[in-house]
C-alpha positions as CSV (number, residue, x, y, z in Angstrom):
1,M,0.0,-0.1,-0.1
2,T,1.4,3.8,-0.4
3,S,3.6,4.7,2.3
4,R,1.5,7.8,3.0
5,A,-1.2,7.1,5.1
6,V,-3.4,9.8,2.9
7,A,-6.7,9.1,1.1
8,Q,-6.5,8.5,-2.6
9,I,-8.6,8.3,-5.5
10,A,-7.6,6.1,-8.6
11,T,-9.2,6.7,-12.2
12,G,-8.8,2.8,-13.9
13,V,-10.9,0.0,-16.0
14,V,-13.4,-2.7,-14.3
15,R,-13.3,-5.6,-16.6
16,H,-15.4,-8.9,-16.7
17,R,-15.9,-11.8,-18.6
18,R,-18.2,-14.8,-18.3
19,L,-16.9,-18.0,-20.3
20,R,-19.2,-20.6,-19.7
21,P,-21.8,-21.3,-21.4
22,V,-21.5,-18.5,-23.6
23,D,-19.0,-15.7,-24.1
24,N,-19.4,-12.2,-22.7
25,A,-17.0,-9.4,-22.1
26,F,-16.9,-6.0,-21.6
27,E,-14.5,-3.2,-20.0
28,Y,-15.6,0.3,-18.6
29,R,-13.9,3.4,-17.4
30,T,-14.2,4.2,-13.7
31,Y,-12.6,5.2,-10.7
32,F,-12.3,4.7,-6.9
33,L,-11.5,5.9,-3.8
34,M,-8.9,4.1,-1.3
35,L,-9.0,5.4,2.2
36,P,-6.5,5.5,5.3
37,M,-10.2,4.9,7.7
38,R,-7.7,5.2,11.0
39,R,-6.1,8.3,9.8
40,L,-9.7,9.3,8.6
41,R,-10.7,9.0,12.1
42,D,-8.5,11.4,13.4
43,E,-7.6,13.7,10.9
44,P,-10.6,14.3,8.2
45,C,-9.4,14.9,4.7
46,P,-10.8,18.0,3.3
47,A,-11.4,16.8,-0.2
48,L,-13.7,14.3,1.0
49,T,-17.4,15.0,1.7
50,R,-18.6,12.4,4.7
51,N,-21.5,11.6,5.6
52,R,-23.3,14.2,3.5
53,F,-24.4,15.2,0.0
54,G,-21.6,16.1,-2.2
55,L,-20.5,15.8,-6.0
56,L,-18.0,13.1,-4.7
57,A,-18.9,11.3,-1.2
58,F,-18.4,8.7,1.4
59,H,-21.1,7.5,3.7
60,D,-20.1,5.2,6.5
61,R,-23.9,3.6,6.7
62,D,-23.0,2.0,3.2
63,H,-20.7,-0.3,5.0
64,G,-21.1,-3.4,7.2
65,D,-24.1,-3.2,9.2
66,G,-24.8,0.3,8.2
67,R,-24.2,2.3,11.4
68,S,-22.3,5.6,11.8
69,D,-18.9,4.3,12.3
70,A,-18.3,1.4,9.8
71,L,-14.4,1.5,11.4
72,A,-16.0,0.3,14.6
73,W,-18.0,-2.3,12.5
74,L,-14.9,-3.9,11.1
75,D,-13.0,-3.7,14.1
76,E,-15.7,-6.1,15.8
77,L,-15.9,-8.5,12.8
78,L,-11.8,-8.7,13.4
79,G,-12.1,-9.5,17.1
80,A,-14.9,-11.8,16.9
81,E,-13.3,-14.1,13.7
82,G,-10.0,-14.0,15.9
83,I,-8.4,-11.4,14.5
84,H,-6.3,-9.4,16.9
85,D,-3.2,-8.1,15.4
86,A,-5.0,-5.8,12.6
87,D,-3.3,-2.6,14.7
88,G,-1.9,-0.9,12.1
89,E,-4.0,1.6,9.3
90,V,-7.1,-0.1,7.7
91,W,-7.1,0.9,3.8
92,L,-11.0,0.8,2.2
93,Q,-11.1,0.4,-1.7
94,T,-14.3,1.6,-2.5
95,Y,-16.9,3.9,-4.7
96,P,-18.1,6.7,-3.8
97,R,-21.7,8.1,-3.7
98,V,-21.8,10.3,-6.8
99,L,-24.6,12.9,-6.9
100,G,-26.0,10.9,-3.4
101,Y,-26.2,7.9,-5.2
102,V,-24.1,4.4,-5.2
103,F,-24.1,1.1,-5.7
104,K,-20.7,-0.6,-4.6
105,P,-20.8,-4.2,-6.4
106,V,-17.9,-5.3,-4.0
107,S,-15.3,-2.7,-1.5
108,F,-12.0,-4.0,-0.1
109,W,-11.1,-3.8,3.2
110,H,-7.3,-3.9,3.5
111,C,-6.2,-4.6,7.3
112,E,-2.8,-4.2,8.1
113,R,-0.5,-5.1,11.2
114,A,1.9,-2.2,12.5
115,D,4.5,-3.4,10.3
116,G,2.4,-2.7,7.2
117,S,2.1,-6.4,6.4
118,L,-1.2,-7.9,5.4
119,A,-3.5,-9.1,8.8
120,A,-6.8,-9.6,6.7
121,I,-8.8,-8.6,3.9
122,V,-12.5,-8.2,4.1
123,A,-14.4,-8.4,0.6
124,E,-17.8,-6.6,0.9
125,V,-20.1,-8.0,-1.6
126,N,-23.7,-6.5,-2.2
127,N,-26.1,-8.2,-4.9
128,T,-28.6,-6.0,-6.7
129,F,-31.4,-7.2,-4.3
130,G,-30.5,-5.4,-1.5
131,E,-28.0,-8.1,0.4
132,R,-25.0,-7.7,1.8
133,H,-22.2,-10.4,2.4
134,C,-18.5,-10.6,3.6
135,Y,-15.4,-12.8,2.6
136,L,-12.8,-12.8,5.0
137,L,-9.2,-13.4,3.7
138,A,-6.9,-13.8,6.4
139,G,-4.1,-16.8,7.2
140,E,-0.3,-17.3,6.9
141,H,-0.6,-16.9,2.9
142,L,-2.0,-13.7,2.7
143,A,0.1,-11.0,0.6
144,Y,0.0,-8.8,-2.8
145,G,0.2,-11.1,-5.4
146,H,-0.3,-14.6,-3.8
147,D,-3.9,-16.3,-5.2
148,L,-6.5,-16.4,-2.0
149,Q,-9.8,-18.2,-2.0
150,A,-13.0,-18.8,-0.5
151,R,-16.0,-20.8,-1.1
152,K,-19.1,-19.3,-2.7
153,V,-21.9,-18.9,-0.7
154,F,-23.8,-16.0,-1.6
155,H,-26.0,-14.9,-4.8
156,V,-24.7,-12.2,-6.9
157,S,-26.0,-12.9,-10.8
158,P,-29.6,-14.5,-11.7
159,F,-27.4,-16.2,-14.2
160,S,-24.6,-18.1,-11.7
161,Q,-25.2,-20.4,-9.4
162,I,-24.0,-20.8,-6.0
163,V,-20.8,-23.2,-7.1
164,G,-17.5,-23.6,-6.3
165,G,-15.9,-20.9,-5.2
166,Y,-13.7,-17.4,-5.7
167,R,-10.3,-16.6,-6.4
168,F,-9.0,-13.3,-5.4
169,R,-5.8,-11.6,-6.2
170,F,-4.7,-7.9,-4.7
171,M,-1.7,-6.5,-6.7
172,R,0.2,-3.2,-6.4
173,S,3.3,-1.9,-8.3
174,A,5.1,1.4,-8.2
175,S,5.6,3.9,-11.2
176,P,6.8,7.3,-11.8
177,D,3.3,8.5,-12.3
178,G,2.3,7.2,-9.2
179,E,0.7,3.6,-7.7
180,R,-1.2,1.0,-9.4
181,C,-3.3,-1.5,-7.7
182,V,-5.3,-4.4,-9.0
183,A,-8.1,-6.1,-7.3
184,R,-9.0,-9.8,-9.6
185,I,-11.7,-11.9,-8.7
186,D,-12.1,-15.3,-10.8
187,H,-15.2,-17.7,-10.0
188,E,-14.0,-21.3,-10.9
189,D,-16.0,-24.2,-10.2
190,A,-15.0,-28.3,-10.8
191,D,-14.7,-27.5,-14.4
192,G,-12.5,-24.1,-14.0
193,A,-13.2,-20.9,-14.8
194,L,-16.7,-19.3,-15.2
195,L,-16.2,-15.8,-14.6
196,Q,-12.8,-13.5,-14.6
197,T,-13.3,-9.7,-13.1
198,S,-10.8,-7.0,-12.4
199,L,-10.6,-3.6,-10.8
200,S,-7.3,-1.5,-11.6
201,G,-6.8,1.6,-11.4
202,R,-3.5,4.1,-10.6
203,L,-3.5,5.8,-7.5
204,A,-3.2,9.8,-6.8
205,P,-4.1,11.7,-3.7
206,L,-7.7,12.8,-3.0
207,T,-7.6,16.3,-4.1
208,P,-10.8,18.9,-4.2
209,A,-9.0,19.5,-7.6
210,S,-8.4,15.2,-8.3
211,A,-11.8,15.0,-6.9
212,R,-13.3,17.3,-9.6
213,A,-11.4,16.2,-12.3
214,A,-12.8,12.2,-11.8
215,F,-16.3,13.7,-11.6
216,F,-16.2,15.8,-14.7
217,G,-14.9,13.0,-16.5
218,M,-17.3,11.0,-15.8
219,P,-20.2,12.8,-13.8
220,M,-22.6,9.6,-14.0
221,M,-20.6,6.9,-13.0
222,S,-22.6,5.7,-10.1
223,F,-25.8,5.9,-12.6
224,G,-23.9,3.7,-14.7
225,V,-22.4,1.2,-12.6
226,I,-26.1,0.0,-11.9
227,A,-27.5,1.0,-15.6
228,R,-24.5,-1.5,-17.1
229,I,-25.0,-4.3,-14.6
230,H,-28.4,-4.4,-16.1
231,W,-27.6,-4.0,-19.4
232,Q,-25.5,-7.1,-19.4
233,A,-27.5,-8.5,-17.7
234,L,-30.1,-8.3,-20.4
235,R,-26.9,-9.4,-22.8
236,V,-26.8,-12.4,-21.2
237,W,-30.2,-13.2,-20.9
238,A,-30.6,-12.4,-24.8
239,K,-27.7,-15.5,-25.3
240,R,-30.2,-17.9,-23.3
241,V,-28.1,-18.1,-20.3
242,P,-30.3,-20.2,-17.8
243,Y,-31.9,-17.7,-14.9
244,V,-30.9,-19.0,-11.4
245,K,-33.5,-17.8,-8.9
246,K,-32.3,-16.0,-6.0
247,P,-31.9,-18.4,-2.9
248,A,-32.1,-17.4,1.0
249,P,-28.8,-15.7,1.8
250,P,-26.4,-17.0,3.8
251,D,-26.9,-17.9,7.4
252,S,-23.8,-16.1,8.3
253,F,-23.1,-12.5,7.5
254,V,-19.3,-13.1,7.2
255,T,-17.6,-16.2,5.3
256,R,-13.9,-17.5,6.0
């Protein structure tokens, strides 16, 4: 992660490809935030509109159990799962609200130890039915660039069954014009890859100027996310991919 705990904004690309039973692929320009949640608790970012309306804004209640302090929720989750060494910075990779609206398909909580190493990553997934579920990634193999796996238990797409699991990979690379970050999620079953998704971007400090540039470069970004989800669903339906009825959500809010 970046060496200085300052709020970041990244402009990049989201990619998605369905491999079976038909091929369907797309990519769109996007932007997202990378927020140092512990530092922001003590020292708010002047460029970040928080818990109120703005061109770009962050609302705590869009995460976790919807309380007014999302970081407190995360710390409680980690403690309940026996992770007590995530006492360093917590970086939240997430979409902002744009003109008061947001749909967040997935957000990632990068939970560091005091020495900067990773103690856990929480992948917080939302579906279009208003439900939320968290996949907790932890253990001795947790590191940037490593494959991390979780069993799929949560319904996301009406054209994908709850079978198999996810393969996550998070990557960071430095360059002269800023740090680049990549989050990749592949859905696999016993026969191999089903879906391949990635979100990538180049980080820059979140300032009033960078926030305005992101907004005016893509002023309808949040509305575009939900519109494109439904457009791609229509394309998949037109290709006669079987519809999967939504099951009940999992009993537990967290899958480890």
